[in-house]
VMD Tcl script that draws the C-alpha trace (Angstrom):
set ca {
  {53.38 112.71 39.72}
  {49.76 112.08 39.03}
  {48.66 108.27 37.71}
  {45.33 108.86 35.13}
  {42.64 106.66 36.62}
  {41.97 104.64 32.94}
  {45.07 102.56 34.38}
  {42.51 100.89 36.76}
  {40.97 99.23 34.35}
  {43.99 97.62 33.39}
  {44.95 97.26 37.11}
  {41.18 95.35 37.94}
  {41.79 93.08 35.13}
  {45.53 92.36 36.28}
  {43.83 91.02 39.81}
  {40.95 89.01 37.90}
  {44.08 87.29 36.73}
  {46.34 86.88 39.33}
  {45.16 85.03 42.72}
  {47.27 86.97 44.53}
  {45.30 90.13 44.63}
  {43.23 88.27 47.46}
  {44.42 89.41 50.82}
  {47.07 87.44 53.19}
  {44.32 85.68 55.22}
  {46.76 86.44 58.25}
  {46.21 90.58 57.66}
  {49.25 91.96 59.31}
  {53.02 89.99 58.89}
  {53.03 86.84 61.39}
  {55.82 85.62 58.51}
  {59.20 85.09 60.03}
  {61.99 88.20 59.88}
  {65.57 87.10 59.92}
  {68.20 88.89 62.19}
  {71.13 91.01 60.66}
  {74.01 91.83 61.10}
  {72.85 95.00 62.80}
  {70.78 92.77 65.52}
  {71.65 93.36 69.04}
  {69.68 92.23 72.13}
  {67.83 94.74 73.52}
  {68.58 93.81 77.07}
  {72.10 94.72 76.03}
  {71.26 98.05 74.77}
  {68.26 99.15 77.12}
  {67.39 98.68 81.09}
  {63.77 97.45 81.21}
  {61.32 97.80 83.21}
  {57.81 96.58 82.71}
  {55.42 99.17 84.25}
  {52.00 97.10 83.40}
  {50.34 94.97 81.46}
  {47.87 95.37 78.66}
  {45.20 92.99 76.11}
  {46.00 94.44 72.34}
  {47.26 97.71 73.20}
  {48.00 99.77 69.47}
  {48.50 102.92 70.25}
  {49.90 105.55 72.75}
  {50.26 108.99 73.62}
  {51.58 111.53 75.56}
  {49.19 114.41 76.84}
  {51.98 117.05 75.95}
  {53.96 118.39 79.14}
  {52.80 116.02 81.33}
  {53.90 112.42 82.03}
  {50.76 110.89 81.26}
  {50.35 108.53 78.72}
  {47.27 107.17 77.04}
  {47.02 104.31 75.19}
  {44.30 102.61 73.19}
  {43.28 98.94 72.96}
  {41.54 97.64 69.95}
  {38.75 96.04 71.53}
  {37.58 99.81 71.69}
  {38.79 100.71 75.26}
  {41.45 103.58 76.47}
  {43.98 103.47 79.40}
  {45.75 106.51 81.16}
  {48.46 105.56 82.59}
  {50.64 108.46 85.41}
  {54.24 107.39 84.20}
  {55.43 109.20 86.88}
  {53.23 107.54 89.65}
  {52.20 104.27 88.13}
  {48.72 105.29 88.70}
  {46.63 103.44 86.01}
  {42.93 104.46 84.90}
  {40.10 104.43 82.57}
  {39.30 106.34 79.98}
  {35.99 106.32 78.99}
  {34.14 107.64 75.73}
  {35.68 105.74 73.24}
  {32.83 105.06 69.53}
  {31.52 101.72 68.61}
  {34.31 99.90 66.73}
  {34.09 97.20 64.31}
  {36.42 94.55 65.98}
  {37.88 91.84 64.29}
  {40.97 90.97 61.79}
  {43.03 94.45 61.93}
  {39.81 96.45 62.97}
  {39.18 98.39 66.28}
  {40.18 101.36 68.20}
  {43.51 103.03 66.31}
  {45.38 105.98 66.99}
  {45.10 108.74 69.39}
  {46.68 112.39 69.02}
  {46.86 115.82 71.10}
  {47.56 118.86 69.91}
  {51.18 120.20 70.97}
  {49.70 123.71 71.39}
  {47.95 122.73 74.46}
  {50.67 121.55 76.54}
  {50.38 124.69 78.55}
  {46.63 123.58 79.18}
  {45.26 121.58 82.28}
  {44.91 118.15 81.23}
  {41.03 118.16 81.60}
  {39.65 120.33 78.64}
  {42.36 119.30 75.80}
  {41.21 118.17 73.01}
  {42.15 114.60 71.40}
  {41.90 112.77 67.86}
  {41.10 108.74 68.02}
  {41.01 106.83 64.87}
  {39.13 103.67 64.45}
  {37.37 100.98 62.32}
  {34.09 101.75 61.90}
  {30.83 99.90 61.08}
  {28.67 100.06 58.83}
  {25.48 98.24 56.32}
  {25.85 95.68 54.49}
  {29.02 93.79 56.20}
  {31.33 96.99 55.19}
  {33.82 98.83 56.79}
  {36.00 101.86 56.91}
  {38.44 104.19 58.77}
  {37.25 107.22 60.89}
  {38.66 110.03 62.81}
  {36.71 111.96 65.47}
  {37.62 114.75 67.42}
  {36.61 115.26 70.94}
  {37.61 116.98 74.33}
  {39.41 115.34 77.56}
  {37.21 115.22 80.95}
  {39.53 114.41 84.35}
  {38.71 114.18 87.64}
  {41.11 115.10 89.61}
  {42.82 112.28 90.90}
  {40.51 109.88 88.72}
  {39.37 108.45 85.54}
  {38.64 110.98 82.30}
  {36.03 110.32 79.49}
  {36.09 111.45 76.44}
  {33.41 114.14 75.86}
  {31.29 115.39 72.33}
  {33.54 113.20 70.16}
  {32.65 113.67 66.73}
  {33.29 112.33 63.76}
  {35.48 114.63 60.96}
  {36.29 112.18 58.60}
  {35.41 108.43 57.14}
  {37.51 106.78 54.42}
  {35.74 106.69 51.28}
  {34.08 103.88 50.48}
  {33.23 101.71 53.31}
  {33.98 98.04 51.77}
  {34.10 94.46 52.58}
  {36.93 93.09 54.67}
  {38.31 93.80 57.70}
  {42.00 94.61 56.64}
  {44.47 97.20 56.26}
  {42.72 100.30 57.85}
  {45.86 102.48 58.30}
  {44.24 104.99 60.36}
  {47.31 106.47 61.54}
  {47.35 110.46 62.84}
  {50.06 113.01 62.45}
  {50.00 116.52 63.20}
  {51.96 118.79 61.78}
  {54.42 120.75 63.66}
  {52.87 124.18 63.04}
  {49.53 122.46 64.57}
  {47.46 123.78 61.46}
  {47.22 120.18 59.92}
  {45.70 117.04 60.20}
  {47.49 113.53 58.23}
  {45.66 110.27 58.27}
  {46.87 107.09 56.93}
  {43.94 105.79 54.90}
  {44.98 102.01 53.91}
  {44.07 100.22 50.45}
  {41.67 97.91 52.74}
  {43.26 94.98 50.71}
  {41.76 95.64 47.69}
  {44.78 97.19 45.90}
  {43.61 98.95 42.99}
  {41.52 101.90 44.34}
  {45.29 102.61 45.74}
  {45.88 104.17 41.98}
  {42.34 106.23 41.99}
  {42.49 109.40 43.30}
  {38.08 110.02 43.36}
  {38.69 107.69 46.40}
  {40.51 107.84 49.52}
  {41.47 103.85 49.50}
  {45.46 103.89 49.63}
  {46.33 107.35 50.12}
  {47.53 110.54 52.96}
  {44.75 112.31 53.40}
  {45.28 116.25 54.78}
  {42.50 118.15 56.50}
  {42.31 121.51 59.10}
  {42.23 120.53 62.62}
  {38.46 120.27 62.27}
  {38.55 117.81 59.60}
  {37.26 120.24 56.60}
  {39.30 120.58 53.94}
  {42.83 122.04 53.35}
  {42.60 124.34 50.00}
  {46.44 124.30 49.44}
  {46.07 120.34 49.07}
  {47.33 118.98 45.45}
  {44.54 118.38 43.91}
  {41.90 120.91 45.52}
  {38.96 122.15 43.91}
  {38.60 118.25 42.21}
  {35.91 117.89 44.67}
  {35.16 115.68 47.36}
  {37.29 113.43 48.53}
  {40.00 113.83 45.87}
  {40.72 117.62 47.08}
  {41.32 115.22 50.34}
  {44.29 113.53 49.03}
  {47.56 114.69 49.81}
  {49.58 111.54 48.40}
  {48.76 108.14 46.92}
  {49.32 104.72 45.93}
  {50.08 103.86 49.31}
  {49.54 99.71 50.84}
  {48.67 99.64 54.64}
  {50.63 102.08 56.70}
  {51.10 101.64 60.13}
  {53.64 104.89 60.65}
  {53.01 108.54 60.13}
  {55.29 110.84 61.55}
  {57.29 113.88 61.33}
  {60.54 114.49 61.82}
  {62.28 117.15 63.89}
  {63.35 118.72 60.59}
  {59.27 119.18 59.47}
  {59.65 116.44 56.78}
  {56.79 113.93 56.80}
  {57.59 109.89 57.07}
  {55.34 107.17 56.63}
  {56.15 103.17 57.05}
  {53.86 100.57 55.30}
  {53.50 96.98 54.70}
  {54.22 95.48 51.56}
  {53.26 92.03 50.68}
  {55.65 89.73 50.58}
  {58.50 91.30 51.60}
  {59.15 95.22 50.28}
  {57.60 97.13 53.54}
  {58.60 101.03 52.87}
  {59.67 103.75 54.22}
  {59.19 106.80 52.34}
  {59.49 110.20 52.48}
  {55.58 112.15 52.46}
  {55.49 115.20 49.46}
  {52.58 116.34 47.68}
  {50.98 114.74 45.08}
  {53.22 111.98 45.22}
  {52.92 108.73 43.41}
  {54.53 105.90 45.97}
  {53.43 102.94 43.27}
  {50.93 100.58 45.09}
  {49.91 98.03 43.39}
  {51.56 98.57 40.39}
  {55.13 98.08 41.22}
  {56.95 96.91 44.91}
  {59.38 95.39 46.40}
  {58.34 92.42 47.39}
  {55.51 89.39 45.69}
  {52.40 88.95 46.19}
  {51.44 86.14 48.39}
  {51.08 83.42 46.33}
  {54.62 84.05 44.67}
  {53.70 86.25 41.61}
  {56.10 89.20 40.65}
  {55.23 92.42 41.06}
  {57.22 94.84 38.63}
  {60.25 96.27 41.03}
  {60.07 100.42 42.02}
  {63.12 100.35 39.49}
  {61.43 99.79 36.40}
  {59.22 103.13 37.43}
  {60.53 105.97 37.92}
  {57.79 108.44 37.07}
  {56.65 106.99 40.48}
  {57.97 107.62 44.16}
  {60.65 104.94 44.95}
  {60.78 104.31 48.83}
  {63.72 105.53 50.90}
  {64.46 102.07 52.01}
  {62.98 98.84 52.09}
  {63.32 95.32 53.81}
  {62.96 91.95 52.70}
  {62.00 90.05 54.80}
  {59.72 92.20 55.97}
  {60.15 93.90 59.30}
  {56.23 94.27 59.48}
  {56.02 97.70 60.99}
  {53.63 98.01 63.88}
  {54.34 102.12 64.74}
  {57.65 104.77 64.22}
  {58.60 107.96 65.69}
  {61.62 110.44 65.51}
  {63.91 110.86 68.09}
  {64.01 114.06 70.52}
  {65.24 112.49 73.64}
  {67.43 114.00 75.63}
  {69.05 110.00 76.97}
  {69.46 109.65 73.72}
  {71.38 112.48 72.09}
  {73.43 110.52 69.44}
  {70.14 109.20 68.10}
  {68.15 113.07 67.28}
  {66.51 112.84 64.20}
  {66.88 108.88 63.90}
  {63.47 106.89 63.40}
  {62.69 104.19 65.63}
  {59.96 101.85 64.38}
  {58.55 99.32 65.83}
  {58.35 95.50 64.50}
  {55.49 92.86 64.65}
  {57.02 89.89 62.65}
  {60.77 90.95 63.57}
  {60.07 90.77 67.15}
  {62.77 94.16 67.97}
  {62.83 97.92 67.59}
  {64.20 99.06 64.69}
  {66.87 102.29 64.59}
  {66.92 104.05 61.21}
  {68.75 107.37 60.19}
  {68.51 109.69 57.86}
  {70.32 111.50 55.20}
  {68.50 113.73 52.95}
  {66.20 111.32 51.40}
  {68.37 108.09 52.39}
  {67.74 106.03 55.07}
  {69.70 102.80 56.56}
  {68.78 100.69 59.22}
  {71.63 101.10 62.06}
  {70.36 98.66 64.68}
  {67.52 96.36 65.39}
  {66.96 95.63 69.00}
  {65.40 91.90 69.77}
  {62.55 91.62 72.24}
  {61.72 87.80 71.39}
  {58.19 89.54 71.00}
  {56.35 91.58 68.44}
  {56.29 95.07 69.00}
  {53.68 97.09 68.44}
  {53.70 100.88 69.74}
  {56.87 103.25 70.77}
  {56.05 106.70 72.24}
  {58.85 108.89 73.82}
  {58.35 110.61 77.15}
  {58.42 114.32 78.73}
  {61.72 112.88 80.21}
  {63.29 111.38 77.24}
  {62.65 108.01 78.67}
  {60.66 105.39 75.86}
  {57.53 103.34 76.76}
  {57.13 100.29 74.40}
  {54.15 98.33 73.93}
  {54.05 94.56 72.84}
  {51.49 93.50 70.91}
  {48.49 91.26 71.58}
  {46.78 89.33 74.63}
  {48.47 90.59 78.21}
  {50.88 92.66 76.74}
  {54.06 94.54 78.44}
  {54.01 98.09 78.47}
  {57.83 98.82 79.01}
  {60.49 101.75 79.80}
  {63.19 102.24 77.91}
  {66.26 103.89 79.08}
  {70.36 103.51 77.68}
  {72.33 101.21 79.65}
  {75.48 102.41 80.09}
  {78.08 102.77 77.89}
  {76.14 105.23 76.07}
  {74.49 103.60 73.06}
  {76.56 104.82 69.32}
  {74.81 106.71 66.75}
  {75.46 104.73 63.93}
  {76.21 100.74 63.73}
  {79.38 99.15 63.07}
  {78.50 96.36 61.76}
  {78.52 95.06 58.10}
  {75.13 95.94 56.30}
  {74.47 93.57 53.67}
}
mol new
graphics top color blue
foreach p $ca { graphics top sphere $p radius 0.5 }
foreach p [lrange $ca 0 end-1] q [lrange $ca 1 end] { graphics top cylinder $p $q radius 0.2 }
display resetview
């Protein structure tokens, strides 16, 4: 459902009239998020072990088939942590980043198809906010090779940029730059935020406010919905997004994303090729100035979220559960909450979703990963952030909440 580009002029005119089209100066939400009837204290649900502390972790991923966790730090560094031995080590070779606001080093991803390889020599993908000329910045994704000394540090060699957000613009917000690799190992999906410019999310001649789909080497996938329309339009898989901070495939092979709304209206969306998800034409939130935005129900021609939150949870990251330690949660989403200071568990049935539980940690949560042994690893946001290992407390946790939903 393609929204025609003639809407752009109208949107821009509206933005001029509304002070609310400006960026939230706080960037990712620091607004409060009320506890819900599904809220549980984290210590009542999990055995929580603090493994180490890090400054400004942003994303983390296990090298497939190993207990080694790689963590990006927003300021432009990468840390390795062997969860089996507790050994912490440095990873050199990170790119130069535009650090500040929401900008910095972003996501990290590995190929599941390389799980049987030695850890040294594996392909690694990174995303980051890349500096440009004239005080402009944009998201970028690069591909390199991991090189590790036995029992020592690692380095990323031959890191090459394979994708750039178009165009680079001013500001330091809404880069998104989340990475997901398709279950068949053939395609790279990249979340490209609207950079707090709003209107470009409805303009398919650029990649702001989109999800793009590429081959693993960064070349354009010829089966994309806008194939044949020239670059960068032919990269686009979906559009009308705001600030995606979770992008993940469910065990059934479907792609989901979670994004920040403005004031209210955080969204969980099933991502389908060619869909327009409506931002900034519609939202279940309001502008920061208090100006209203038409709700999703007013535009049935645009893709509506499977679930939305008001007050916001302010998502930091997302994964889908396949852990043998939490078998009743198989296929459910776990979402880290910044403003909500909680780990949010969501069940999905078809194209609908329901919040089952919210595990309160009392601190902003940035990233979550599942280890090969099934344990969850959770990173707080900000300085001196805890890296925690979570396992279930006995008795086994329920698959669904018995609390009444509001």
